[in-house]
C-alpha positions as CSV (number, residue, x, y, z in Angstrom):
1,X,0.0,0.0,0.0
2,X,2.9,2.3,0.8
3,X,4.2,2.0,-2.8
4,X,0.8,2.9,-4.3
5,X,0.0,5.6,-1.8
6,X,1.8,8.2,-3.8
7,X,0.0,9.9,-6.7
8,X,2.9,9.5,-9.1
9,X,3.2,5.8,-8.4
10,X,-0.5,5.3,-9.4
11,X,0.1,7.4,-12.6
12,X,3.1,5.2,-13.5
13,X,1.2,2.0,-13.0
14,X,-1.8,3.3,-15.0
15,X,0.5,4.5,-17.9
16,X,2.3,1.1,-18.0
17,X,-0.9,-0.8,-17.9
18,X,-2.4,1.3,-20.7
19,X,0.8,1.5,-22.9
20,X,2.9,-1.5,-22.1
21,X,6.6,-1.5,-21.5
22,X,8.3,1.9,-21.2
23,X,11.6,3.4,-20.4
24,X,11.9,5.6,-17.3
25,X,12.7,8.5,-19.6
26,X,9.5,7.9,-21.6
27,X,7.5,7.9,-18.4
28,X,9.1,11.1,-17.3
29,X,8.2,12.8,-20.6
30,X,4.7,11.4,-20.8
31,X,3.8,12.3,-17.2
32,X,5.6,15.6,-17.1
33,X,7.6,14.4,-14.0
34,X,11.3,14.8,-13.1
35,X,13.3,11.8,-14.1
36,X,14.5,11.3,-10.6
37,X,11.0,11.2,-9.2
38,X,10.0,8.5,-11.8
39,X,13.1,6.5,-10.9
40,X,12.3,6.6,-7.2
41,X,8.7,5.5,-7.7
42,X,9.8,2.7,-10.1
43,X,12.2,1.4,-7.5
44,X,9.5,1.4,-4.8
45,X,7.0,-0.3,-7.1
46,X,9.6,-2.9,-8.1
47,X,10.5,-3.6,-4.5
48,X,6.7,-4.1,-3.8
49,X,6.5,-6.6,-6.7
50,X,4.1,-4.4,-8.8
51,X,6.4,-3.7,-11.7
52,X,9.3,-5.6,-13.3
53,X,12.4,-3.9,-14.7
54,X,14.7,-5.5,-17.2
55,X,18.0,-4.2,-18.5
56,X,18.3,-3.7,-22.2
57,X,20.3,-1.6,-24.7
58,X,18.8,1.5,-26.1
59,X,18.2,0.8,-29.8
60,X,20.0,4.0,-31.1
61,X,22.6,4.9,-28.5
62,X,23.3,1.2,-27.4
63,X,23.6,2.5,-23.8
64,X,22.2,0.2,-21.1
65,X,18.7,1.3,-19.9
66,X,15.9,-0.2,-17.8
67,X,12.6,-1.1,-19.4
68,X,9.7,-1.1,-17.0
69,X,6.4,-3.1,-17.2
70,X,3.4,-3.4,-15.0
71,X,2.7,-6.8,-13.5
72,X,-0.8,-8.1,-13.1
73,X,-1.7,-7.8,-9.4
74,X,-4.6,-7.7,-7.0
75,X,-4.8,-6.0,-3.6
76,X,-7.1,-7.5,-1.1
77,X,-8.1,-5.5,2.0
78,X,-10.3,-6.5,4.9
79,X,-12.2,-4.1,7.1
80,X,-9.8,-5.0,10.0
81,X,-6.7,-4.2,8.0
82,X,-8.2,-0.8,7.0
83,X,-8.9,0.0,10.6
84,X,-5.3,-1.0,11.5
85,X,-3.9,1.2,8.8
86,X,-6.0,4.2,9.8
87,X,-5.0,3.8,13.4
88,X,-1.3,3.6,12.4
89,X,-0.7,0.1,13.5
90,X,0.8,-2.8,11.7
91,X,-1.5,-4.9,9.5
92,X,-1.6,-8.6,10.2
93,X,-3.5,-11.1,8.3
94,X,-5.9,-8.8,6.3
95,X,-3.7,-7.1,3.7
96,X,-2.3,-9.2,0.9
97,X,-0.9,-8.6,-2.5
98,X,-1.3,-11.2,-5.2
99,X,0.8,-10.9,-8.3
100,X,-0.2,-14.0,-10.1
101,X,3.3,-15.4,-10.0
102,X,2.5,-17.8,-7.2
103,X,-0.7,-19.6,-6.4
104,X,-0.9,-18.4,-2.8
105,X,-1.1,-14.8,-1.8
106,X,1.8,-13.2,0.0
107,X,0.9,-11.5,3.2
108,X,2.4,-8.0,3.5
109,X,3.2,-6.5,6.9
């Protein structure tokens, strides 16, 4: 939830979902955001398992770049976990992120 709690993170995921794989520089231009902001949000989203980054070479400059794609995921919340989040406590047992990579859902603290 923390990774998606920032407006720009949601914009990045929505853009990737709509337009497929993109480079961070493309996202920066399309969204009108500083490149460093896009990189920070991508790193947070990747750590949360919501996007995947792959290294590739730029077709023209042949420089190494990272290509970003959104992963298919679901977020399941229970009323109890929402209450715990609102009260500032840690969430146990009611907040899970499922990325489709595994059959079981991973509980997120």
